[in-house]
DRENVOFI-540289 format. One line per 4 residues: their letters; for each residue x, y, z of N, C-alpha, C. Coordinates in steps of 0.2 Angstrom, whole numbers, plus 2048, in hexadecimal, padded with zeros to 3 digits. Each point is the difference from the previous one (the first is absolute). Layout:
a = X Y Z X Y Z X Y Z ~ ...
//
This chain:
mtle = 82D 77C 827 804 801 806 7FC 7FE 806 ~ 803 7FB 803 7FC 7FD 806 804 802 807 ~ 7FC 7FF 805 802 802 807 804 7FA 802 ~ 805 801 805 804 7FB 803 7FE 800 808
tani = 7FF 806 803 7FF 800 807 7FB 805 802 ~ 7FD 7FF 806 7FC 805 803 800 800 807 ~ 801 806 803 801 800 808 7FC 806 803 ~ 7FD 7FE 805 7FB 805 804 805 805 804
legg = 7FE 806 800 804 805 803 7FB 804 805 ~ 803 803 805 7FD 805 805 7FA 7FD 803 ~ 800 7FA 802 7FB 7FC 803 7F9 7FF 7FC ~ 802 800 7F9 7FA 7FF 7FC 7FE 806 7FC
kals = 803 806 802 7FD 806 7FC 803 801 7F9 ~ 806 7FC 7FF 803 801 7F9 803 7F9 7FE ~ 802 800 7FA 803 7FA 7FD 806 801 7FC ~ 805 7FC 800 805 801 7FB 800 7F9 7FB
vqwk = 802 801 7FA 800 7FB 7FB 806 801 7FC ~ 802 7FA 7FD 806 800 7FC 7FF 7FB 7FA ~ 801 803 7FA 7FF 7FC 7FA 806 7FC 7FE ~ 800 7FB 7FC 805 7FC 7FE 806 803 7FD
ngqt = 7FE 806 7FD 806 804 7FD 803 805 805 ~ 7FF 7FF 806 803 804 805 7FC 807 802 ~ 7FB 802 7FC 7FC 806 802 7FD 7FF 806 ~ 7FF 805 804 7FD 800 806 7FB 806 801
arfh = 7FB 7FF 804 7FB 806 801 7FD 7FE 807 ~ 7FD 806 803 7FC 7FF 806 7F9 803 7FE ~ 7FB 7FD 804 7F9 802 7FF 7FD 800 807 ~ 7FB 805 801 7FD 801 806 7F9 7FB 800
amwl = 7FF 7FD 806 7FA 7FC 800 7FA 803 7FE ~ 7FF 807 802 7FA 803 7FE 7FF 801 7F9 ~ 806 802 7FC 800 801 7F9 7FE 7FA 7FD ~ 803 7FA 802 7FF 7FA 7FD 7F8 7FE 801
rdna = 7FE 801 805 7F8 7FE 801 7FC 805 7FC ~ 802 806 800 7FC 805 7FB 800 7FE 7F9 ~ 806 7FD 7FE 800 7FE 7F9 800 7F9 7FE ~ 7FC 7FC 805 7FF 7F9 7FF 7FC 7FF 7F9
ldse = 802 7FB 7FD 7FE 7FE 7F9 7FA 7FB 800 ~ 7FD 7FE 806 7FB 7FB 800 7F9 803 7FE ~ 7FB 7FC 7FF 7FA 802 7FD 7FC 804 805 ~ 801 7FF 806 7FD 804 805 802 807 801
traa = 806 802 7FE 803 806 800 800 804 7FA ~ 801 7FC 7FA 800 803 7F9 7FB 7FD 7FC ~ 7FC 804 7FC 7FB 7FD 7FB 804 7FC 7FB ~ 7FE 7FA 7FE 804 7FC 7FB 7FF 804 7F9
gngq = 7FB 803 7FE 7FF 802 7FA 804 807 7FE ~ 7FF 804 805 804 807 7FF 805 802 804 ~ 802 7FB 805 805 802 805 7FF 805 805 ~ 7FA 803 800 7FF 805 805 7FF 7FD 807
rmit = 803 804 805 800 7FE 807 7F9 800 803 ~ 7FE 7FB 803 7F9 7FF 803 7FF 802 807 ~ 806 802 803 800 801 807 803 807 801 ~ 7FE 803 806 803 807 802 806 7FF 805
ildi = 804 805 801 805 7FF 805 7FD 7FE 807 ~ 7FA 803 801 7FD 7FF 807 7FD 7F8 801 ~ 800 7FD 7FA 7FE 7F9 800 806 7FB 803 ~ 806 803 800 806 7FC 802 801 802 807
paet = 801 7FB 804 801 801 807 807 805 801 ~ 7FF 805 804 806 804 801 806 7FC 803 ~ 7FF 7FB 804 805 7FC 803 803 7FA 7FB ~ 7FE 800 7FA 802 7FB 7FB 808 7FF 801
tlks = 802 7FA 800 807 7FD 800 800 7FA 7FC ~ 806 7FE 7FF 801 7F9 7FC 801 7FB 805 ~ 7FC 7FB 7FF 801 7FA 805 805 7FB 7FD ~ 801 7FF 7F9 805 7FC 7FD 801 802 7F9
akvn = 806 7FE 7FE 802 802 7F9 804 7FA 7FD ~ 7FF 7FE 7FA 804 7FB 7FD 800 801 7F9 ~ 805 7FD 7FC 801 7FF 7F9 7FD 7F9 7FE ~ 7FB 800 7FC 7FE 7F9 7FD 804 7FD 7FB
dggd = 7FF 7FB 7FE 804 7FC 7FB 800 804 7F9 ~ 7FC 804 7FF 800 804 7FA 804 806 800 ~ 802 802 806 804 806 801 7FC 806 802 ~ 7FA 7FF 802 7FB 806 801 800 800 808
lvls = 7FD 806 802 800 801 807 7F9 7FF 803 ~ 800 7FC 806 7FA 7FE 803 800 803 807 ~ 7FB 804 801 7FF 804 807 7FA 7FE 803 ~ 801 800 807 7FA 800 804 7FF 806 805
fipe = 7FB 803 800 7FF 806 804 7FB 7FF 806 ~ 802 803 805 7FC 800 806 7FE 807 802 ~ 7FA 802 803 7FC 7FB 803 7FA 7FD 7FB ~ 801 801 7FA 7FB 7FD 7FB 801 7F9 7FF
nkev = 806 7FD 801 802 7F9 7FE 7FE 7FF 7F9 ~ 803 805 7FC 7FF 800 7F9 806 7FE 7FC ~ 800 7FC 7FB 806 7FE 7FC 7FF 803 7F9 ~ 806 802 7FE 800 804 7FA 807 7FE 7FC
ifps = 800 7FF 7FA 805 7FE 7FC 802 806 7FB ~ 807 802 800 802 805 7FC 805 7FD 7FB ~ 7FF 801 7F9 805 7FE 7FB 806 803 801 ~ 806 7FD 7FF 806 803 801 801 806 7FC
nwls = 7FE 7FF 7F9 801 806 7FB 7FC 806 802 ~ 7FA 7FF 803 7FC 805 802 803 804 806 ~ 803 7FD 805 804 803 805 806 804 7FD ~ 803 7FD 7FC 806 804 7FD 7FE 806 7FC
dhsy = 7FA 7FF 7FC 7FE 806 7FD 7FD 806 804 ~ 7FE 7FE 806 7FD 805 804 804 802 807 ~ 807 7FE 7FF 804 801 806 801 808 801 ~ 7FF 802 807 801 807 801 806 801 805
dnan = 804 7FB 801 806 800 805 806 803 7FC ~ 800 806 7FF 805 803 7FC 803 806 803 ~ 806 800 802 803 805 804 803 806 7FC ~ 800 7FF 7F9 803 805 7FC 7FC 807 800
ektk = 803 805 802 7FD 807 7FF 800 802 7F9 ~ 7FA 802 7FE 7FF 803 7F9 801 807 800 ~ 804 802 7FB 801 808 7FF 7FA 803 7FE ~ 7FF 806 803 7FA 804 7FE 801 802 7F8
gwig = 7FA 7FE 7FD 800 801 7F9 802 7F9 7FC ~ 7FF 7FB 804 801 7F9 7FC 7FA 7FF 7FB ~ 802 7FB 7FC 7FB 7FF 7FA 7FF 7F8 801 ~ 7FA 7FE 7FF 7FE 7F9 800 804 7FC 7FB
drkk = 801 7F9 802 803 7FB 7FC 7FD 7FF 7F9 ~ 7FA 801 800 7FD 7FE 7F9 800 806 7FB ~ 803 806 803 801 806 7FB 807 801 7FE ~ 801 801 7FA 807 802 7FD 800 807 7FD
twds = 805 804 803 800 806 7FD 805 800 7FA ~ 7FF 806 7FC 803 800 7F9 801 807 7FE ~ 804 800 7FB 802 807 7FD 7FF 7FF 7F8 ~ 804 804 7FC 7FF 800 7F9 803 7FA 7FD
alnt = 803 7FB 804 803 7FA 7FD 7FA 7FC 7FE ~ 7FA 801 803 7FA 7FC 7FE 7FE 801 7F9 ~ 802 805 7FD 7FE 801 7F9 801 7FA 7FC ~ 805 7FC 801 802 7FB 7FC 7FC 7F9 802
sipt = 7FC 801 805 7FD 7F9 803 7F9 802 803 ~ 7FC 805 7FC 7F9 801 803 7FC 7FA 800 ~ 7FD 7FF 806 7FB 7FA 800 7FA 801 7FB ~ 800 7FB 7FB 7FB 801 7FB 7FC 7FA 7FF
idya = 7FA 800 7FE 7FC 7FA 7FE 7FB 803 7FA ~ 7FE 7FB 7FC 7FB 801 7FB 7F9 7FF 803 ~ 7FC 804 7FD 7F9 800 803 7FD 7F9 7FF ~ 801 7FD 7FA 7FD 7F9 7FF 803 7FB 805
qaqr = 806 801 802 803 7FB 805 7FD 802 807 ~ 7FF 806 801 7FE 802 807 7F9 7FD 801 ~ 7FC 800 7FB 7F9 7FD 800 800 7F9 802 ~ 805 7FC 7FF 800 7F9 802 801 7FF 808
kdqe = 802 806 803 801 7FF 808 804 7FB 802 ~ 805 7FE 7FC 805 7FB 802 806 802 804 ~ 805 7FC 800 806 801 803 804 807 7FE ~ 7FF 801 7F9 803 806 7FD 7FD 806 803
fgsw = 7F9 800 800 7FC 805 803 802 801 807 ~ 801 7FB 804 802 800 807 807 804 801 ~ 804 7FE 7FB 807 804 800 7FF 807 7FF ~ 7FB 802 7FC 7FF 807 7FE 7FE 804 806
lsav = 7FB 7FC 804 7FD 803 806 805 801 805 ~ 805 7FB 800 805 800 805 805 806 7FF ~ 801 801 7FA 804 806 7FE 7FD 807 802 ~ 7F9 800 800 7FD 806 802 801 801 808
eshg = 7FF 7FA 803 802 800 807 807 802 802 ~ 804 7FD 7FD 808 801 801 802 807 7FE ~ 7FF 802 7FA 802 806 7FD 7FC 805 800 ~ 7F9 7FF 801 7FB 805 800 7FF 803 7F9
favm = 802 7FC 7FB 7FF 803 7F9 801 7FA 7FB ~ 7FB 800 7FB 801 7FB 7FA 7FC 802 7FA ~ 801 7FD 7FB 7FD 802 7F9 7FD 7FA 7FD ~ 7FA 802 7FD 7FC 7FB 7FC 800 802 7F9
tglp = 801 7FC 7FB 7FF 802 7F9 7FA 7FC 7FD ~ 7FF 802 7FA 7FB 7FC 7FC 7F9 801 801 ~ 7FE 806 804 7F9 801 802 7FC 802 7F9 ~ 7FA 7FE 800 7FC 804 7FB 7FF 807 801
ttsg = 801 804 7FB 7FF 807 800 7F9 803 800 ~ 7FC 7FD 804 7F9 802 801 7FF 803 807 ~ 7FC 805 800 7FF 803 806 7FD 7FC 806 ~ 803 800 806 7FE 7FC 806 804 7FA 800
tlie = 804 7FE 7FC 803 7F9 801 804 800 806 ~ 803 805 803 804 800 806 7FC 7FE 806 ~ 7F9 800 7FF 7FC 7FE 806 800 7F8 800 ~ 801 7FD 7FA 800 7F9 800 807 7FE 803
vael = 805 804 7FF 807 7FE 803 7FF 800 807 ~ 7FD 805 803 7FF 801 807 7FC 7FA 803 ~ 7FB 7FE 7FC 7FC 7FA 803 803 7F9 7FF ~ 806 800 7FD 804 7FA 800 803 7FE 807
fghv = 801 805 804 802 7FF 807 7FC 803 805 ~ 7FB 804 7FF 7FD 804 805 7FA 804 7FD ~ 7FF 806 803 7FA 804 7FE 803 807 7FF ~ 7FC 804 7FC 802 807 7FF 7FD 804 806
retn = 804 805 802 7FE 804 805 7FE 807 7FD ~ 7F9 801 800 7FD 805 7FD 801 807 804 ~ 802 805 7FD 801 807 803 7FB 805 7FD ~ 801 806 802 7FD 806 7FC 802 800 7F9
ygkf = 805 7FD 7FE 802 800 7F9 7FC 7FB 7FC ~ 7FC 7FB 804 7FD 7FB 7FC 803 7F9 801 ~ 7FE 7FB 7FD 803 7FA 800 807 800 7FC ~ 800 804 7FB 807 802 7FD 7FF 807 7FD
fevr = 806 802 7FF 801 807 7FE 804 801 7FA ~ 7FF 805 7FC 804 801 7FA 806 805 801 ~ 805 7FE 7FD 806 804 801 802 802 7F9 ~ 7FE 806 7FE 802 803 7F9 7FF 808 801
sein = 802 804 7FB 7FF 807 800 7F9 802 800 ~ 7FF 805 805 7F9 803 800 801 807 801 ~ 7FA 804 7FE 800 807 801 7FD 801 807 ~ 803 804 804 7FE 802 807 7FF 7F9 804
pvnl = 806 7FC 800 7FF 7FA 804 7FF 800 807 ~ 7FD 7FB 803 7FF 800 807 807 7FD 804 ~ 804 7FE 7FC 806 7FD 803 806 801 7FB ~ 806 802 802 806 802 7FC 802 7FA 7FC
aytg = 7FE 7FA 802 802 7FA 7FC 7FC 800 7F9 ~ 7FB 804 800 7FC 800 7F9 803 805 7FC ~ 806 802 800 804 805 7FC 806 7FC 7FC ~ 803 804 7FC 806 7FD 7FD 806 802 804
lglq = 7FF 803 806 806 802 804 804 7FA 803 ~ 806 800 801 804 7FB 804 7FD 800 807 ~ 801 7FA 804 7FD 800 806 806 7FD 805 ~ 801 803 805 805 7FE 805 7FE 7F9 803
ahtd = 805 7FC 802 7FF 7FA 803 7FB 801 806 ~ 7FB 7FC 801 7FB 801 805 7FC 7F9 801 ~ 7FE 800 806 7FA 7FB 802 7FA 803 7FE ~ 7FB 7FC 7FF 7F9 802 7FE 7FC 801 806
npyr = 7FB 805 800 7FB 801 805 802 800 807 ~ 805 803 802 803 800 807 7FB 804 804 ~ 7FB 803 7FD 7FB 804 804 7FA 7FB 802 ~ 800 7FA 7FF 7FB 7FB 802 803 7FC 806
dpvp = 7FB 7FE 804 802 7FC 806 7FA 7FA 801 ~ 802 7FA 7FD 806 7FE 7FE 802 801 7F9 ~ 806 800 7FE 802 802 7FA 7FF 7FA 7FB ~ 7FE 800 7FA 800 7FA 7FC 807 7FD 7FF
tlql = 801 7FA 801 806 7FC 801 803 7FE 7FA ~ 7FC 7FF 7FA 803 7FF 7FA 7FD 804 7FB ~ 804 802 7FB 7FE 804 7FA 801 7FC 7FA ~ 7FC 800 7FB 801 7FD 7F9 7FF 805 7FB
lacl = 805 800 7FB 7FF 805 7FB 801 7FC 7F9 ~ 7FB 801 7FC 800 7FC 7F9 801 805 7FA ~ 803 7FE 7FB 801 805 7FB 7FC 7FD 7FA ~ 7FB 805 7FE 7FC 7FE 7FA 802 803 7F9
ensa = 803 806 801 803 803 7FA 806 804 802 ~ 805 800 7FC 806 804 801 804 802 7FA ~ 7FF 806 7FD 804 802 7FA 803 807 801 ~ 800 802 807 802 806 802 808 800 800
dggd = 803 805 7FF 807 801 801 802 801 807 ~ 803 7FB 804 802 801 807 7FB 7FC 804 ~ 800 802 806 7FB 7FD 805 803 7F9 803 ~ 806 7FF 800 803 7FA 803 7FD 7FF 807
sivv = 7FF 7FA 802 7FE 7FF 807 806 7FE 804 ~ 800 802 806 805 7FF 805 7FE 7FE 807 ~ 803 7FB 803 7FE 7FE 806 807 800 805 ~ 7FF 801 806 805 801 805 7FE 7FC 806
dgfk = 805 7FC 803 7FE 7FD 806 801 804 806 ~ 7FA 802 803 801 804 806 803 7FD 806 ~ 800 7FA 801 803 7FC 805 808 801 7FF ~ 802 7FF 7FA 807 801 7FF 802 807 801
aaei = 7FC 805 7FE 802 807 802 800 801 807 ~ 7FC 7FD 804 800 800 807 806 7FD 803 ~ 802 7FA 7FD 806 7FD 803 806 805 7FF ~ 801 803 7FA 805 804 7FE 800 806 805
lree = 7FA 803 801 800 806 805 802 7FE 807 ~ 7FE 7FA 802 802 7FE 807 808 7FF 800 ~ 803 7FE 7FB 807 7FF 7FF 804 807 800 ~ 7FD 804 7FC 804 807 7FF 7FE 805 805
spes = 7FA 800 803 7FE 805 805 7FB 7FD 804 ~ 802 7FC 805 7FC 7FD 805 7FB 805 804 ~ 803 806 801 7FB 805 803 7FB 802 7FB ~ 801 800 7FA 7FA 802 7FB 7FB 7FA 800
fdll = 803 7FA 800 7FB 7FA 800 7FC 801 806 ~ 802 801 806 7FC 800 806 7FB 806 800 ~ 802 806 7FD 7FB 805 7FF 7FA 7FE 7FC ~ 802 7FD 7FA 7FA 7FE 7FB 7FC 7FB 803
agyp = 803 7FB 804 7FC 7FB 803 7FD 802 807 ~ 802 806 803 7FE 802 806 7FA 805 800 ~ 7FF 803 7FB 7FB 806 7FF 7FB 7FE 7FA ~ 7FA 801 801 7FB 800 7FB 800 806 7FB
vrfe = 7FE 7FE 7FA 7FF 806 7FC 7F8 7FF 7FD ~ 7FE 806 7FE 7F9 800 7FE 7FF 800 7F8 ~ 7FA 7FD 7FE 7FF 800 7F9 7F8 802 7FF ~ 7FF 803 7FA 7F9 802 7FF 7FF 800 7F9
yagt = 7F9 7FE 7FE 7FE 800 7F9 7F9 803 800 ~ 7FE 805 7FC 7FA 803 7FF 7FE 802 7F9 ~ 802 7FB 7FB 800 802 7F9 7F9 7FF 7FD ~ 7FB 7FD 803 7FA 7FF 7FD 7FA 802 805
dgvk = 7FA 802 7FD 7FB 802 805 7FE 7FA 805 ~ 7FF 802 806 7FE 7FB 805 805 7FC 803 ~ 807 801 7FE 805 7FC 802 805 805 804 ~ 802 7FE 806 805 804 804 803 7FA 805
lrak = 806 7FE 7FD 803 7FA 803 806 803 804 ~ 802 7FD 806 805 802 804 803 7FA 803 ~ 807 800 801 803 7FA 804 806 803 803 ~ 803 7FD 806 806 802 803 804 7F9 802
rpti = 805 800 7FD 805 7FA 801 807 802 7FF ~ 805 7FD 803 807 801 7FF 802 7FF 7F9 ~ 805 803 7FD 803 7FE 7F9 802 7F9 800 ~ 804 7FE 806 802 7F9 801 7FD 7FD 806
elgp = 7FB 7FC 7FF 7FC 7FD 805 803 7FA 803 ~ 802 7FF 806 803 7FB 803 7FB 7FC 805 ~ 801 7F9 801 7FC 7FD 804 803 800 807 ~ 7FD 7FE 806 802 800 806 807 7FD 801
dgei = 802 7FB 7FC 806 7FD 800 805 803 7FC ~ 7FF 806 7FC 805 803 7FC 7FF 7FE 7F9 ~ 7FC 7FB 7FE 800 7FE 7F9 7FD 806 7FC ~ 802 801 7FA 7FD 805 7FB 7FA 7FD 7FD
lsir = 7FA 803 802 7FA 7FE 7FD 7FE 803 7FA ~ 801 807 7FF 7FD 803 7FA 804 807 7FF ~ 7FF 802 7FA 803 807 7FE 7FA 804 7FE ~ 7FF 806 802 7FC 805 7FD 804 806 7FD
fnnr = 800 801 7FA 804 806 7FD 7FC 802 7FA ~ 7FD 806 800 7FD 803 7FB 800 808 801 ~ 804 803 7FC 801 807 801 7FA 804 7FE ~ 7FC 7FE 7FB 7FA 803 7FD 7FB 800 805
ssap = 7FF 7FB 804 7FB 7FF 805 801 802 807 ~ 806 803 801 802 801 807 7FD 807 802 ~ 7FD 7FF 806 7FD 806 804 806 803 804 ~ 7FE 806 803 805 803 804 802 7FC 806
ftdi = 806 7FF 801 802 7FC 806 7FF 804 807 ~ 7FC 7FD 804 7FE 804 806 801 7FB 806 ~ 803 7FB 800 801 7FB 805 808 7FF 802 ~ 804 805 7FE 807 800 801 801 806 804
pfde = 804 7FF 806 801 806 804 804 805 7FD ~ 7FF 806 802 804 806 7FD 808 7FE 800 ~ 802 7FE 805 807 7FF 801 803 7FA 7FC ~ 7FC 7FC 7FD 802 7FB 7FC 7FE 801 7F8
mdrf = 7FC 805 7FF 7FE 801 7F9 806 801 7FB ~ 805 803 801 805 801 7FC 804 7F9 7FE ~ 801 7FD 806 803 7F9 7FF 7FC 7FB 7FC ~ 7F9 801 801 7FC 7FB 7FD 800 802 7F8
ysay = 800 806 7FE 800 802 7F9 806 7FE 7FD ~ 806 800 804 806 7FD 7FD 800 7F9 7FF ~ 7FD 7FC 805 7FF 7F9 7FF 7FB 7FE 7FA ~ 7FB 804 7FF 7FB 7FF 7FB 803 801 7F9
rkya = 805 806 800 803 801 7FA 805 7FB 7FE ~ 804 7FD 805 805 7FB 7FF 7FC 7FA 7FD ~ 7FB 7FE 803 7FC 7FA 7FE 7FE 801 7F8 ~ 7FD 806 7FF 7FE 802 7F9 806 7FF 7FB
eiie = 806 802 802 806 800 7FC 802 7F9 7FF ~ 800 7FC 805 801 7F9 7FF 7FC 7FD 7FB ~ 7F9 801 800 7FB 7FD 7FB 802 802 7F9 ~ 803 806 7FF 801 803 7FA 807 7FE 7FD
rpem = 804 7FC 803 806 7FE 7FE 7FF 7FB 7FA ~ 803 801 7FA 7FF 7FB 7FB 801 7F9 801 ~ 805 7FE 805 801 7F9 801 7FA 7FD 804 ~ 7FB 804 802 7FB 7FE 804 7FA 7FE 7FB
mvsf = 800 802 7FA 7FA 800 7FC 800 7FA 7FB ~ 7FB 7FC 800 7FE 7FC 7FA 7FC 803 7FB ~ 802 801 7FA 7FC 803 7FB 7FE 7FC 7FA ~ 7FA 801 7FE 7FE 7FC 7FA 7FA 803 7FC
mmqp = 800 7FF 7FA 7FA 803 7FC 7FB 7FB 7FF ~ 7FA 802 802 7FA 7FB 800 7FD 800 7F9 ~ 7FF 7FA 7FD 7FD 7FF 7FA 7F9 7FE 801 ~ 7FC 801 7FA 7F9 7FE 801 800 7F8 802
gdlf = 7FC 7FF 805 7FF 7F9 802 805 7FE 806 ~ 804 805 802 804 800 806 7FC 802 806 ~ 802 7FD 806 7FD 802 807 806 800 805 ~ 800 804 804 804 7FF 806 7FC 801 807
ivdn = 803 7FD 805 7FD 800 806 805 802 805 ~ 7FE 804 805 805 802 805 7FC 7FF 807 ~ 804 7FE 805 7FE 801 807 800 807 802 ~ 7FA 803 801 800 807 801 802 802 807
trvm = 801 7FC 804 803 801 807 808 800 800 ~ 802 7FF 7FA 808 800 800 803 803 7F9 ~ 7FD 7FE 7FB 804 802 7F9 7FC 806 7FE ~ 805 805 7FE 7FD 806 7FD 801 800 7F8
hark = 7FB 803 7FD 800 800 7F9 800 807 7FD ~ 803 801 7FB 801 807 7FD 7FF 7FF 7F8 ~ 801 806 7FD 7FF 800 7F9 804 806 7FD ~ 803 7FF 7FB 803 805 7FC 7FB 804 7FC
gfsg = 801 806 7FE 7FB 804 7FD 7FF 7FD 7F9 ~ 7FB 801 7FC 7FF 7FE 7FA 7FD 806 7FC ~ 801 800 7F9 7FD 805 7FC 7F9 7FF 7FE ~ 7FD 806 7FE 7F9 800 7FE 7FF 7FC 7F9
agtr = 805 7FE 7FC 7FF 7FD 7FA 7FE 7F8 802 ~ 7FD 7FD 7FC 7FE 7F9 801 7FB 7FF 806 ~ 7FF 7FA 802 7FB 7FE 805 804 7FC 806 ~ 7FE 801 806 802 7FC 805 7FA 7FF 805
wlqg = 7FE 7FA 800 7FA 7FE 804 801 7FA 805 ~ 800 802 806 801 7FB 805 7FA 7FF 804 ~ 7FF 7FB 803 7FA 7FF 805 803 7FD 807 ~ 7FE 802 805 802 7FE 807 7FB 7FE 804
cyad = 802 7FC 805 7FB 7FE 805 804 7FE 806 ~ 7FC 7FF 806 803 7FE 806 7FD 7FA 803 ~ 804 7FC 803 7FE 7FA 803 804 7FF 807 ~ 7FE 7FB 804 803 7FF 807 805 7FA 800
kdgl = 806 802 803 805 7FB 800 7FE 7F9 804 ~ 7FC 801 805 7FE 7F9 803 7FD 7FB 7FC ~ 7FC 803 7FB 7FD 7FB 7FB 806 7FC 7FC ~ 805 804 7FE 805 7FE 7FC 804 7FB 804
lstl = 802 801 806 803 7FC 805 7FC 7FA 801 ~ 7FA 800 801 7FC 7FA 801 800 7FB 7FA ~ 7FF 803 7FA 801 7FC 7FA 807 7FD 7FF ~ 805 804 802 807 7FD 800 801 7FA 805
syie = 7FD 801 806 801 7FB 805 7FC 7FA 7FE ~ 7FA 801 7FD 7FC 7FA 7FD 804 7FC 7FB ~ 803 804 7FB 804 7FC 7FB 806 7FD 803 ~ 803 803 804 806 7FD 803 7FE 7FA 804
slqn = 7FB 800 804 7FD 7FA 804 7FF 7FA 7FB ~ 7FD 801 7FA 7FF 7FB 7FB 806 7FD 7FD ~ 805 804 7FF 806 7FE 7FE 804 7FC 805 ~ 7FF 802 807 803 7FC 805 7FD 7F9 800
ltre = 7F9 800 800 7FD 7F9 800 802 7FC 7FA ~ 801 803 7FA 802 7FC 7FA 807 7FD 801 ~ 804 804 803 807 7FD 802 800 7FB 805 ~ 7FC 801 805 7FF 7FA 805 7FE 7FA 7FD
aaq = 7FB 801 7FC 7FD 7FA 7FD 805 7FC 7FB ~ 804 804 7FD 805 7FD 7FC 806 7FC 804 ~ 801 802 806 805 7FD 804 7FF 7F9 802
//
């Protein structure tokens, strides 16, 4: 997509452009100067900005603007008398001239909410294929970003293999549970996950700040009766809550709740965050929901506490609806990964007969997104070379 026209506005303080497809946008001179792509402003190797805002004259304006023969934008700034070229596609990708008001509780374009219908199309990859780190692996990482949940099969059933999976895209986040932890029945367990009891849908470690953003669970043995794994999209549940009870949504987004954990010697973890966390622009950023680790709520006014508990119950009821749940039985060699800031996981109870041995670990989402972005950039270069 190439530019067709460029016109200076407000005496050089702004600029309007139009692409050949009719799309238009406006940009401020200061924004354009701050985001200049030349080697004096941005490091060629890593793209980091080499100047501060104070290095840009406060009186910066546009002296001239034109579209070159390639359809890109050529600008000249004063008082620096600096010329900069902006690729037309870059301007389109970074346009901020959007008058559309976003509804509080909106969800980013790269995320797709889901319900039990996902049972028929769970994003899955084989471990051997994932190790190639090719386009198929990129698609699997993309599914983790978009759905917050994916499955991997064919892992060796040896202790610690899930660490190797995490290292395919990032690094393990070590906690007081170690680099990885065992999920199987224990006597006097430090965590109820280490029993045969069923577990309500929850996000993990809400008592940490920051919370681990990814969780991986791998199955090494499973001959127990029951113990089906369940995942629920917390963002989808928040969407439904907003539709059915906007007041409840506002209460869960407007007041923080507290979480605590003190299950092992020397550990006393606490955090305070809303159940539904929104960004300043109203985007849903994260969900924290874990009844087992909830501390007494003390940040909600007396006059609001009854209404808050009604909202809290309403959200819990939505999460428990059968049509919200994706359910599957883990077999030895299976692994699933969840975005722990969004997707809740649960487990049906299982009997004491047989064995059930899972291992879990945590990782950080920024590593996964970095690997995904790198794979996508290589794919784009390959497509461009083929054209």
